KEDOLO-856950 format. One record per atom (N, C-alpha, C, O): residue number from 0; residue in one letter; atom name; x, y, z. Coordinates in pm, 1 decimal. Layout:
+-----+---------+-------+----------+----------+----------+
| num | residuo | atomo |       px |       py |       pz |
+-----+---------+-------+----------+----------+----------+
| NUM |       A |    CA |        X |        Y |        Z |
...
+-----+---------+-------+----------+----------+----------+
# end
This chain:
+-----+---------+-------+----------+----------+----------+
| num | residuo | atomo |       px |       py |       pz |
+-----+---------+-------+----------+----------+----------+
|   0 |       M |     N |   8843.9 |  11312.4 |   8340.9 |
|   0 |       M |    CA |   8988.9 |  11320.9 |   8361.1 |
|   0 |       M |     C |   9065.8 |  11218.5 |   8290.5 |
|   0 |       M |     O |   9031.0 |  11100.7 |   8298.2 |
|   1 |       S |     N |   9177.0 |  11257.8 |   8216.0 |
|   1 |       S |    CA |   9258.7 |  11153.4 |   8165.2 |
|   1 |       S |     C |   9347.6 |  11093.1 |   8257.5 |
|   1 |       S |     O |   9363.9 |  11138.8 |   8370.6 |
|   2 |       I |     N |   9411.8 |  10982.5 |   8210.4 |
|   2 |       I |    CA |   9510.9 |  10918.1 |   8290.2 |
|   2 |       I |     C |   9624.6 |  10999.8 |   8309.0 |
|   2 |       I |     O |   9683.0 |  11001.4 |   8417.3 |
|   3 |       Y |     N |   9663.1 |  11071.9 |   8206.4 |
|   3 |       Y |    CA |   9789.6 |  11167.6 |   8213.4 |
|   3 |       Y |     C |   9759.4 |  11283.5 |   8322.5 |
|   3 |       Y |     O |   9849.0 |  11324.6 |   8396.1 |
|   4 |       E |     N |   9631.0 |  11331.6 |   8327.4 |
|   4 |       E |    CA |   9576.9 |  11427.8 |   8425.7 |
|   4 |       E |     C |   9576.2 |  11381.1 |   8545.2 |
|   4 |       E |     O |   9611.8 |  11453.3 |   8638.3 |
|   5 |       N |     N |   9536.6 |  11254.8 |   8565.2 |
|   5 |       N |    CA |   9531.1 |  11186.4 |   8695.1 |
|   5 |       N |     C |   9648.8 |  11172.3 |   8758.7 |
|   5 |       N |     O |   9657.1 |  11186.7 |   8880.6 |
|   6 |       I |     N |   9752.8 |  11142.3 |   8681.2 |
|   6 |       I |    CA |   9908.5 |  11106.2 |   8719.8 |
|   6 |       I |     C |   9958.4 |  11267.2 |   8769.1 |
|   6 |       I |     O |  10018.9 |  11288.7 |   8874.1 |
|   7 |       R |     N |   9926.1 |  11353.8 |   8687.5 |
|   7 |       R |    CA |   9991.4 |  11480.9 |   8686.0 |
|   7 |       R |     C |   9935.0 |  11561.8 |   8824.8 |
|   7 |       R |     O |   9989.2 |  11666.7 |   8859.7 |
|   8 |       I |     N |   9838.0 |  11512.0 |   8889.2 |
|   8 |       I |    CA |   9782.3 |  11569.1 |   9022.3 |
|   8 |       I |     C |   9896.9 |  11578.5 |   9116.2 |
|   8 |       I |     O |   9920.9 |  11672.9 |   9191.6 |
|   9 |       G |     N |   9967.3 |  11464.4 |   9101.6 |
|   9 |       G |    CA |  10093.9 |  11485.2 |   9205.9 |
|   9 |       G |     C |  10211.0 |  11583.8 |   9195.6 |
|   9 |       G |     O |  10277.7 |  11624.6 |   9290.6 |
|  10 |       K |     N |  10227.0 |  11617.9 |   9059.4 |
|  10 |       K |    CA |  10303.8 |  11750.2 |   9041.2 |
|  10 |       K |     C |  10246.3 |  11816.7 |   8917.4 |
|  10 |       K |     O |  10271.4 |  11766.4 |   8807.8 |
|  11 |       V |     N |  10173.9 |  11921.4 |   8925.6 |
|  11 |       V |    CA |  10116.5 |  11978.5 |   8830.1 |
|  11 |       V |     C |  10220.0 |  12035.0 |   8712.3 |
|  11 |       V |     O |  10173.4 |  12059.3 |   8601.0 |
|  12 |       N |     N |  10336.2 |  12051.7 |   8734.9 |
|  12 |       N |    CA |  10427.0 |  12107.7 |   8637.2 |
|  12 |       N |     C |  10503.3 |  11994.7 |   8580.0 |
|  12 |       N |     O |  10592.5 |  12021.1 |   8499.4 |
|  13 |       A |     N |  10476.5 |  11860.2 |   8615.3 |
|  13 |       A |    CA |  10539.5 |  11762.5 |   8569.6 |
|  13 |       A |     C |  10539.0 |  11745.7 |   8411.4 |
|  13 |       A |     O |  10433.0 |  11757.8 |   8349.9 |
|  14 |       T |     N |  10659.7 |  11717.4 |   8345.5 |
|  14 |       T |    CA |  10666.2 |  11693.1 |   8202.2 |
|  14 |       T |     C |  10598.0 |  11559.1 |   8163.3 |
|  14 |       T |     O |  10562.2 |  11479.6 |   8250.2 |
|  15 |       R |     N |  10581.5 |  11537.0 |   8036.5 |
|  15 |       R |    CA |  10518.8 |  11425.1 |   7968.9 |
|  15 |       R |     C |  10633.6 |  11311.5 |   8005.1 |
|  15 |       R |     O |  10600.6 |  11195.3 |   8028.9 |
|  16 |       A |     N |  10750.6 |  11348.9 |   8006.8 |
|  16 |       A |    CA |  10853.1 |  11235.9 |   8019.2 |
|  16 |       A |     C |  10850.9 |  11200.1 |   8171.9 |
|  16 |       A |     O |  10883.6 |  11084.2 |   8197.2 |
|  17 |       E |     N |  10822.9 |  11268.3 |   8261.3 |
|  17 |       E |    CA |  10827.8 |  11235.6 |   8410.6 |
|  17 |       E |     C |  10711.2 |  11159.3 |   8418.7 |
|  17 |       E |     O |  10721.6 |  11054.0 |   8481.6 |
|  18 |       I |     N |  10594.4 |  11189.1 |   8366.8 |
|  18 |       I |    CA |  10469.1 |  11127.7 |   8383.2 |
|  18 |       I |     C |  10486.4 |  10988.7 |   8340.8 |
|  18 |       I |     O |  10448.4 |  10900.7 |   8418.0 |
|  19 |       E |     N |  10539.9 |  10956.2 |   8225.9 |
|  19 |       E |    CA |  10538.5 |  10836.9 |   8158.8 |
|  19 |       E |     C |  10664.6 |  10737.3 |   8234.7 |
|  19 |       E |     O |  10653.7 |  10614.9 |   8240.7 |
|  20 |       Q |     N |  10772.5 |  10806.0 |   8284.6 |
|  20 |       Q |    CA |  10863.9 |  10744.7 |   8357.7 |
|  20 |       Q |     C |  10801.7 |  10688.7 |   8490.2 |
|  20 |       Q |     O |  10814.5 |  10571.6 |   8525.7 |
|  21 |       A |     N |  10734.9 |  10782.4 |   8557.5 |
|  21 |       A |    CA |  10655.4 |  10743.4 |   8686.1 |
|  21 |       A |     C |  10571.7 |  10617.2 |   8661.2 |
|  21 |       A |     O |  10573.4 |  10522.2 |   8739.5 |
|  22 |       A |     N |  10488.7 |  10620.5 |   8533.9 |
|  22 |       A |    CA |  10397.3 |  10505.8 |   8499.8 |
|  22 |       A |     C |  10486.8 |  10380.8 |   8489.4 |
|  22 |       A |     O |  10460.4 |  10277.3 |   8550.7 |
|  23 |       R |     N |  10589.9 |  10394.3 |   8412.2 |
|  23 |       R |    CA |  10680.4 |  10263.9 |   8397.3 |
|  23 |       R |     C |  10726.3 |  10215.0 |   8516.1 |
|  23 |       R |     O |  10727.7 |  10092.7 |   8530.1 |
|  24 |       E |     N |  10768.9 |  10294.8 |   8615.8 |
|  24 |       E |    CA |  10806.7 |  10248.3 |   8752.4 |
|  24 |       E |     C |  10694.4 |  10184.6 |   8826.6 |
|  24 |       E |     O |  10714.3 |  10098.4 |   8912.3 |
|  25 |       A |     N |  10588.3 |  10223.4 |   8796.4 |
|  25 |       A |    CA |  10473.5 |  10186.4 |   8877.4 |
|  25 |       A |     C |  10402.8 |  10051.8 |   8796.1 |
|  25 |       A |     O |  10296.7 |   9998.8 |   8828.9 |
|  26 |       N |     N |  10474.8 |  10018.8 |   8702.3 |
|  26 |       N |    CA |  10426.2 |   9904.4 |   8616.8 |
|  26 |       N |     C |  10281.8 |   9925.2 |   8579.9 |
|  26 |       N |     O |  10195.4 |   9837.7 |   8586.0 |
|  27 |       A |     N |  10262.6 |  10061.0 |   8537.5 |
|  27 |       A |    CA |  10127.8 |  10093.2 |   8456.0 |
|  27 |       A |     C |  10136.5 |  10135.3 |   8313.6 |
|  27 |       A |     O |  10039.0 |  10122.4 |   8239.7 |
|  28 |       H |     N |  10264.4 |  10191.9 |   8266.3 |
|  28 |       H |    CA |  10278.8 |  10207.4 |   8129.5 |
|  28 |       H |     C |  10227.4 |  10112.2 |   8023.4 |
|  28 |       H |     O |  10159.7 |  10152.1 |   7928.7 |
|  29 |       N |     N |  10260.4 |   9988.6 |   8041.1 |
|  29 |       N |    CA |  10205.9 |   9893.1 |   7941.9 |
|  29 |       N |     C |  10071.7 |   9877.4 |   7941.0 |
|  29 |       N |     O |  10022.6 |   9868.4 |   7828.4 |
|  30 |       F |     N |   9987.7 |   9870.7 |   8045.0 |
|  30 |       F |    CA |   9835.0 |   9863.8 |   8027.6 |
|  30 |       F |     C |   9806.2 |   9992.2 |   7984.5 |
|  30 |       F |     O |   9714.0 |   9987.9 |   7903.1 |
|  31 |       I |     N |   9850.8 |  10117.7 |   8006.9 |
|  31 |       I |    CA |   9812.8 |  10243.0 |   7964.6 |
|  31 |       I |     C |   9837.0 |  10244.4 |   7799.0 |
|  31 |       I |     O |   9753.0 |  10296.9 |   7725.8 |
|  32 |       M |     N |   9934.0 |  10195.1 |   7756.5 |
|  32 |       M |    CA |   9970.1 |  10199.2 |   7610.1 |
|  32 |       M |     C |   9864.5 |  10099.5 |   7538.6 |
|  32 |       M |     O |   9852.1 |  10111.3 |   7416.7 |
|  33 |       E |     N |   9792.8 |  10008.7 |   7602.0 |
|  33 |       E |    CA |   9714.7 |   9917.4 |   7551.5 |
|  33 |       E |     C |   9566.4 |   9983.6 |   7532.5 |
|  33 |       E |     O |   9481.0 |   9936.2 |   7457.6 |
|  34 |       L |     N |   9550.8 |  10093.0 |   7607.2 |
|  34 |       L |    CA |   9410.7 |  10170.6 |   7616.0 |
|  34 |       L |     C |   9390.4 |  10247.3 |   7487.5 |
|  34 |       L |     O |   9487.2 |  10296.1 |   7429.3 |
|  35 |       P |     N |   9249.5 |  10261.0 |   7435.1 |
|  35 |       P |    CA |   9217.0 |  10330.9 |   7316.0 |
|  35 |       P |     C |   9292.1 |  10464.6 |   7292.6 |
|  35 |       P |     O |   9326.5 |  10494.7 |   7178.3 |
|  36 |       D |     N |   9317.4 |  10542.5 |   7394.2 |
|  36 |       D |    CA |   9356.1 |  10669.6 |   7369.3 |
|  36 |       D |     C |   9516.5 |  10687.7 |   7470.8 |
|  36 |       D |     O |   9569.1 |  10792.3 |   7508.6 |
|  37 |       K |     N |   9552.9 |  10572.8 |   7488.5 |
|  37 |       K |    CA |   9667.5 |  10581.1 |   7569.7 |
|  37 |       K |     C |   9654.7 |  10675.8 |   7692.6 |
|  37 |       K |     O |   9553.3 |  10672.7 |   7762.4 |
|  38 |       Y |     N |   9754.1 |  10756.6 |   7717.5 |
|  38 |       Y |    CA |   9754.3 |  10845.5 |   7834.5 |
|  38 |       Y |     C |   9630.4 |  10942.7 |   7839.5 |
|  38 |       Y |     O |   9575.3 |  10982.5 |   7942.1 |
|  39 |       E |     N |   9597.9 |  10972.6 |   7713.3 |
|  39 |       E |    CA |   9475.0 |  11069.9 |   7701.1 |
|  39 |       E |     C |   9348.1 |  10986.9 |   7729.3 |
|  39 |       E |     O |   9245.4 |  11054.4 |   7735.1 |
|  40 |       T |     N |   9334.9 |  10858.9 |   7747.5 |
|  40 |       T |    CA |   9222.6 |  10795.2 |   7804.7 |
|  40 |       T |     C |   9149.9 |  10833.2 |   7906.8 |
|  40 |       T |     O |   9201.5 |  10821.0 |   8017.9 |
|  41 |       L |     N |   9007.1 |  10890.7 |   7896.5 |
|  41 |       L |    CA |   8940.5 |  10899.7 |   8007.2 |
|  41 |       L |     C |   8910.6 |  10797.7 |   8092.7 |
|  41 |       L |     O |   8888.6 |  10685.4 |   8047.3 |
|  42 |       V |     N |   8905.8 |  10824.6 |   8234.5 |
|  42 |       V |    CA |   8876.4 |  10710.8 |   8319.9 |
|  42 |       V |     C |   8772.3 |  10781.7 |   8410.8 |
|  42 |       V |     O |   8762.5 |  10904.3 |   8407.9 |
|  43 |       G |     N |   8696.1 |  10706.7 |   8489.8 |
|  43 |       G |    CA |   8599.6 |  10749.4 |   8572.2 |
|  43 |       G |     C |   8460.7 |  10726.0 |   8534.3 |
|  43 |       G |     O |   8428.1 |  10631.6 |   8462.4 |
|  44 |       E |     N |   8384.8 |  10804.6 |   8578.2 |
|  44 |       E |    CA |   8242.8 |  10802.4 |   8537.8 |
|  44 |       E |     C |   8227.4 |  10830.1 |   8390.9 |
|  44 |       E |     O |   8155.5 |  10756.1 |   8323.8 |
|  45 |       R |     N |   8290.1 |  10931.8 |   8336.8 |
|  45 |       R |    CA |   8267.4 |  10961.9 |   8186.7 |
|  45 |       R |     C |   8357.5 |  10881.9 |   8097.7 |
|  45 |       R |     O |   8355.1 |  10901.6 |   7976.2 |
|  46 |       G |     N |   8435.4 |  10794.2 |   8150.7 |
|  46 |       G |    CA |   8549.2 |  10713.4 |   8074.8 |
|  46 |       G |     C |   8546.5 |  10586.0 |   8102.9 |
|  46 |       G |     O |   8445.6 |  10540.3 |   8156.6 |
|  47 |       I |     N |   8652.9 |  10505.1 |   8073.4 |
|  47 |       I |    CA |   8645.7 |  10358.3 |   8106.4 |
|  47 |       I |     C |   8677.9 |  10338.6 |   8249.6 |
|  47 |       I |     O |   8743.8 |  10419.0 |   8315.5 |
|  48 |       Q |     N |   8628.6 |  10228.6 |   8294.2 |
|  48 |       Q |    CA |   8653.8 |  10187.6 |   8445.0 |
|  48 |       Q |     C |   8783.0 |  10095.5 |   8449.6 |
|  48 |       Q |     O |   8800.0 |  10005.0 |   8368.0 |
|  49 |       L |     N |   8867.9 |  10123.7 |   8545.6 |
|  49 |       L |    CA |   8989.3 |  10062.8 |   8571.1 |
|  49 |       L |     C |   8974.5 |   9960.3 |   8668.7 |
|  49 |       L |     O |   8883.1 |   9969.9 |   8750.6 |
|  50 |       S |     N |   9061.8 |   9851.9 |   8670.8 |
|  50 |       S |    CA |   9035.2 |   9737.5 |   8770.8 |
|  50 |       S |     C |   9114.7 |   9795.3 |   8897.8 |
|  50 |       S |     O |   9189.5 |   9891.7 |   8881.2 |
|  51 |       G |     N |   9099.5 |   9738.6 |   9021.6 |
|  51 |       G |    CA |   9151.4 |   9774.2 |   9147.4 |
|  51 |       G |     C |   9297.3 |   9782.3 |   9127.0 |
|  51 |       G |     O |   9353.5 |   9875.4 |   9184.6 |
|  52 |       G |     N |   9370.6 |   9700.8 |   9054.6 |
|  52 |       G |    CA |   9519.8 |   9689.1 |   9048.0 |
|  52 |       G |     C |   9565.2 |   9792.0 |   8962.6 |
|  52 |       G |     O |   9678.0 |   9838.9 |   8977.9 |
|  53 |       E |     N |   9474.5 |   9839.4 |   8857.3 |
|  53 |       E |    CA |   9528.3 |   9945.7 |   8772.6 |
|  53 |       E |     C |   9503.2 |  10083.9 |   8827.4 |
|  53 |       E |     O |   9556.4 |  10181.7 |   8774.8 |
|  54 |       K |     N |   9424.6 |  10094.5 |   8930.5 |
|  54 |       K |    CA |   9407.3 |  10212.2 |   8997.0 |
|  54 |       K |     C |   9509.4 |  10228.4 |   9103.1 |
|  54 |       K |     O |   9556.4 |  10337.9 |   9134.2 |
|  55 |       Q |     N |   9539.5 |  10124.4 |   9153.1 |
|  55 |       Q |    CA |   9660.4 |  10134.4 |   9253.8 |
|  55 |       Q |     C |   9780.1 |  10171.8 |   9176.1 |
|  55 |       Q |     O |   9838.3 |  10270.1 |   9221.9 |
|  56 |       R |     N |   9836.6 |  10114.6 |   9061.2 |
|  56 |       R |    CA |   9927.0 |  10157.0 |   8972.9 |
|  56 |       R |     C |   9929.6 |  10286.6 |   8944.8 |
|  56 |       R |     O |  10032.9 |  10353.0 |   8953.0 |
|  57 |       I |     N |   9804.3 |  10339.2 |   8905.4 |
|  57 |       I |    CA |   9828.4 |  10488.3 |   8866.6 |
|  57 |       I |     C |   9835.9 |  10580.1 |   8994.7 |
|  57 |       I |     O |   9897.9 |  10685.8 |   8983.1 |
|  58 |       A |     N |   9785.7 |  10553.0 |   9099.8 |
|  58 |       A |    CA |   9816.2 |  10616.1 |   9239.0 |
|  58 |       A |     C |   9951.1 |  10612.4 |   9267.5 |
|  58 |       A |     O |  10003.6 |  10717.8 |   9303.3 |
|  59 |       L |     N |  10026.0 |  10500.1 |   9257.8 |
|  59 |       L |    CA |  10154.5 |  10483.2 |   9279.5 |
|  59 |       L |     C |  10241.0 |  10580.0 |   9170.8 |
|  59 |       L |     O |  10334.7 |  10650.9 |   9207.5 |
|  60 |       A |     N |  10199.7 |  10572.3 |   9048.3 |
|  60 |       A |    CA |  10271.7 |  10646.8 |   8949.8 |
|  60 |       A |     C |  10275.9 |  10810.5 |   9010.2 |
|  60 |       A |     O |  10375.2 |  10883.0 |   9016.6 |
|  61 |       R |     N |  10135.4 |  10842.5 |   9051.5 |
|  61 |       R |    CA |  10135.7 |  10972.1 |   9105.8 |
|  61 |       R |     C |  10206.0 |  11006.6 |   9219.9 |
|  61 |       R |     O |  10249.4 |  11121.5 |   9229.2 |
|  62 |       A |     N |  10224.3 |  10926.4 |   9308.0 |
|  62 |       A |    CA |  10321.4 |  10955.8 |   9412.7 |
|  62 |       A |     C |  10466.9 |  10948.1 |   9383.8 |
|  62 |       A |     O |  10549.1 |  11012.3 |   9449.2 |
|  63 |       L |     N |  10503.0 |  10858.2 |   9271.8 |
|  63 |       L |    CA |  10635.1 |  10868.8 |   9221.5 |
|  63 |       L |     C |  10659.1 |  11004.3 |   9166.3 |
|  63 |       L |     O |  10768.2 |  11055.6 |   9191.1 |
|  64 |       V |     N |  10573.9 |  11068.8 |   9095.8 |
|  64 |       V |    CA |  10588.6 |  11202.3 |   9038.9 |
|  64 |       V |     C |  10609.2 |  11298.1 |   9139.2 |
|  64 |       V |     O |  10695.9 |  11384.6 |   9125.9 |
|  65 |       K |     N |  10531.6 |  11290.2 |   9246.5 |
|  65 |       K |    CA |  10536.4 |  11375.9 |   9363.0 |
|  65 |       K |     C |  10661.6 |  11372.1 |   9448.0 |
|  65 |       K |     O |  10718.3 |  11472.3 |   9491.4 |
|  66 |       Q |     N |  10698.3 |  11249.8 |   9467.1 |
|  66 |       Q |    CA |  10804.7 |  11211.1 |   9556.7 |
|  66 |       Q |     C |  10915.9 |  11153.6 |   9487.5 |
|  66 |       Q |     O |  10898.6 |  11037.0 |   9452.0 |
|  67 |       P |     N |  11032.5 |  11209.5 |   9457.7 |
|  67 |       P |    CA |  11143.2 |  11151.4 |   9398.5 |
|  67 |       P |     C |  11209.5 |  11040.4 |   9476.3 |
|  67 |       P |     O |  11263.1 |  10951.5 |   9410.2 |
|  68 |       I |     N |  11212.9 |  11034.2 |   9601.4 |
|  68 |       I |    CA |  11257.3 |  10946.8 |   9679.9 |
|  68 |       I |     C |  11218.3 |  10813.0 |   9667.4 |
|  68 |       I |     O |  11293.3 |  10719.0 |   9693.9 |
|  69 |       F |     N |  11079.1 |  10799.2 |   9619.8 |
|  69 |       F |    CA |  11024.9 |  10665.5 |   9591.1 |
|  69 |       F |     C |  11088.8 |  10613.6 |   9476.2 |
|  69 |       F |     O |  11103.8 |  10491.5 |   9471.1 |
|  70 |       H |     N |  11127.4 |  10681.1 |   9386.8 |
|  70 |       H |    CA |  11208.9 |  10646.1 |   9258.3 |
|  70 |       H |     C |  11323.0 |  10539.5 |   9307.8 |
|  70 |       H |     O |  11326.6 |  10422.0 |   9271.1 |
|  71 |       Y |     N |  11415.2 |  10601.3 |   9397.3 |
|  71 |       Y |    CA |  11531.7 |  10549.8 |   9464.0 |
|  71 |       Y |     C |  11495.7 |  10422.6 |   9523.4 |
|  71 |       Y |     O |  11550.6 |  10318.0 |   9488.9 |
|  72 |       L |     N |  11386.9 |  10429.7 |   9629.7 |
|  72 |       L |    CA |  11339.4 |  10317.8 |   9696.0 |
|  72 |       L |     C |  11300.1 |  10205.6 |   9609.7 |
|  72 |       L |     O |  11338.1 |  10091.3 |   9635.0 |
|  73 |       I |     N |  11229.6 |  10231.9 |   9514.1 |
|  73 |       I |    CA |  11177.8 |  10123.3 |   9415.3 |
|  73 |       I |     C |  11298.3 |  10053.4 |   9336.4 |
|  73 |       I |     O |  11299.6 |   9933.1 |   9310.3 |
|  74 |       H |     N |  11403.0 |  10147.0 |   9300.4 |
|  74 |       H |    CA |  11502.3 |  10093.4 |   9230.9 |
|  74 |       H |     C |  11596.9 |   9999.2 |   9334.0 |
|  74 |       H |     O |  11654.5 |   9898.3 |   9293.2 |
|  75 |       I |     N |  11603.6 |  10040.3 |   9455.1 |
|  75 |       I |    CA |  11668.3 |   9959.3 |   9542.9 |
|  75 |       I |     C |  11583.6 |   9821.7 |   9574.8 |
|  75 |       I |     O |  11637.2 |   9710.9 |   9575.3 |
|  76 |       F |     N |  11457.2 |   9842.0 |   9598.9 |
|  76 |       F |    CA |  11358.5 |   9723.4 |   9600.9 |
|  76 |       F |     C |  11375.8 |   9605.8 |   9492.3 |
|  76 |       F |     O |  11383.1 |   9484.7 |   9512.8 |
|  77 |       D |     N |  11380.5 |   9677.9 |   9368.8 |
|  77 |       D |    CA |  11373.1 |   9575.4 |   9242.2 |
|  77 |       D |     C |  11506.0 |   9525.5 |   9231.5 |
|  77 |       D |     O |  11515.5 |   9411.2 |   9186.7 |
|  78 |       Q |     N |  11638.3 |   9600.7 |   9270.6 |
|  78 |       Q |    CA |  11756.5 |   9534.5 |   9266.9 |
|  78 |       Q |     C |  11773.9 |   9409.1 |   9363.8 |
|  78 |       Q |     O |  11838.8 |   9308.8 |   9333.9 |
|  79 |       H |     N |  11703.1 |   9430.1 |   9490.3 |
|  79 |       H |    CA |  11716.2 |   9330.4 |   9608.8 |
|  79 |       H |     C |  11642.4 |   9214.1 |   9565.0 |
|  79 |       H |     O |  11689.6 |   9100.7 |   9573.1 |
|  80 |       F |     N |  11515.6 |   9242.2 |   9513.8 |
|  80 |       F |    CA |  11440.9 |   9109.6 |   9477.9 |
|  80 |       F |     C |  11424.9 |   9060.1 |   9310.2 |
|  80 |       F |     O |  11330.9 |   8999.2 |   9259.0 |
|  81 |       E |     N |  11545.0 |   9106.8 |   9249.9 |
|  81 |       E |    CA |  11532.6 |   9072.0 |   9109.3 |
|  81 |       E |     C |  11555.1 |   8912.5 |   9089.3 |
|  81 |       E |     O |  11642.4 |   8851.8 |   9151.4 |
|  82 |       L |     N |  11483.6 |   8862.3 |   9013.5 |
|  82 |       L |    CA |  11499.8 |   8704.7 |   8994.9 |
|  82 |       L |     C |  11616.9 |   8696.7 |   8880.1 |
|  82 |       L |     O |  11656.3 |   8587.3 |   8839.7 |
+-----+---------+-------+----------+----------+----------+
# end
């Protein structure tokens, strides 16, 4: 399964733009773009192994795609704790 497919589990009809936006908000986009096939990189048993933190970021991106309220909450959190 690719990273794109993994995030899309949260919302099967999500657009590419929605997937990438969720990954950005989850701080996953940059490390994804460094992978050999970017969002199409296979992960798991037949693909690359992700670190624990990377897995958490992918899971957060999946939740963000599924639940738009998370976008708002993360935005508020970021504004409150911005340095």
